[in-house]
C-alpha positions in Angstrom: 111.9 141.0 140.4 115.5 142.7 138.9 116.0 138.8 137.5 112.4 138.7 135.2 113.7 141.5 133.5 116.7 140.5 132.6 115.7 137.4 131.0 113.0 138.8 129.2 115.8 141.4 127.4 116.9 140.7 124.3 119.8 138.2 124.0 123.0 139.2 122.6 123.5 138.1 118.9 126.8 136.6 120.1 124.0 134.0 122.3 122.3 133.4 119.1 124.6 132.0 117.1 125.6 129.9 119.7 121.9 128.9 120.5 121.8 127.5 116.5 124.6 125.6 116.6 123.5 123.9 119.3 119.7 123.5 117.9 121.7 122.4 114.4 123.6 120.0 116.6 121.2 118.3 118.8 118.8 118.0 115.0 121.9 116.0 114.5 122.0 114.1 117.0 118.7 113.2 117.0 118.5 112.3 113.1 122.0 110.2 113.5 120.4 107.8 116.6 117.1 108.1 116.1 115.3 108.7 112.5 118.0 107.0 110.2 118.2 103.7 111.9 114.2 104.1 112.2 114.1 104.1 108.6 116.7 101.6 107.9 114.3 99.2 109.8 111.0 100.3 107.9 113.1 99.7 104.8 114.1 95.9 105.7 110.6 95.2 107.0 109.3 96.4 103.4 111.7 94.8 101.5 110.7 91.4 103.5 107.4 91.6 102.5 108.2 92.0 99.3 109.7 88.9 99.2 107.4 86.5 100.9 107.3 83.5 99.0 104.6 80.0 98.9 105.4 77.9 101.5 107.6 80.2 104.0 107.2 80.2 107.9 106.2 83.8 108.8 105.1 85.3 112.3 102.7 88.0 112.0 102.1 91.0 114.5 99.8 89.2 116.7 102.0 86.5 117.3 100.4 84.0 115.2 103.2 81.0 113.8 102.2 79.9 110.0 103.3 78.4 106.8 102.3 81.2 103.5 99.7 79.0 101.1 98.5 81.7 98.8 99.7 84.8 98.0 97.4 88.1 96.6 98.3 91.6 96.6 96.6 93.1 99.8 96.5 90.0 102.0 98.0 86.3 101.9 96.3 83.2 103.6 98.6 81.1 106.0 98.1 77.5 107.2 98.4 77.7 111.1 97.3 74.4 111.3 95.4 71.1 110.0 93.1 72.7 107.4 93.1 75.5 109.7 93.5 79.0 106.7 93.3 82.5 107.7 93.8 85.4 106.1 95.9 88.4 106.8 97.0 91.5 105.8 100.4 91.8 104.2 101.1 94.7 106.6 101.1 92.2 109.4 103.6 90.1 108.7 106.4 90.8 111.3 108.9 88.4 110.8 110.1 85.0 108.9 110.2 82.2 111.7 113.3 80.6 110.5 114.9 84.0 111.5 113.2 84.1 115.0 114.2 80.0 115.9 117.7 81.4 115.1 118.0 78.9 112.7 
């Protein structure tokens, strides 16, 4: 019972400063190891999607490999086979097929 009362007491002033330093340090670690790399990856993908060109081989988020036939503001028309064209959203383009194959 005494342990419970000691835990419920207000923290000392010195402990409060250490707690703030630890929280700031934890946030800095999370930023540099989690948030910053994710933002960098999203920026690279956004720049890749802006640089798409007709005739470029791509891979969609669903795993469909195709060649860009037509580019519009919100969608692409890609050729995935002989006389088979598919209309997809620009945001579903995942990668360049040349990058994925290691060429």
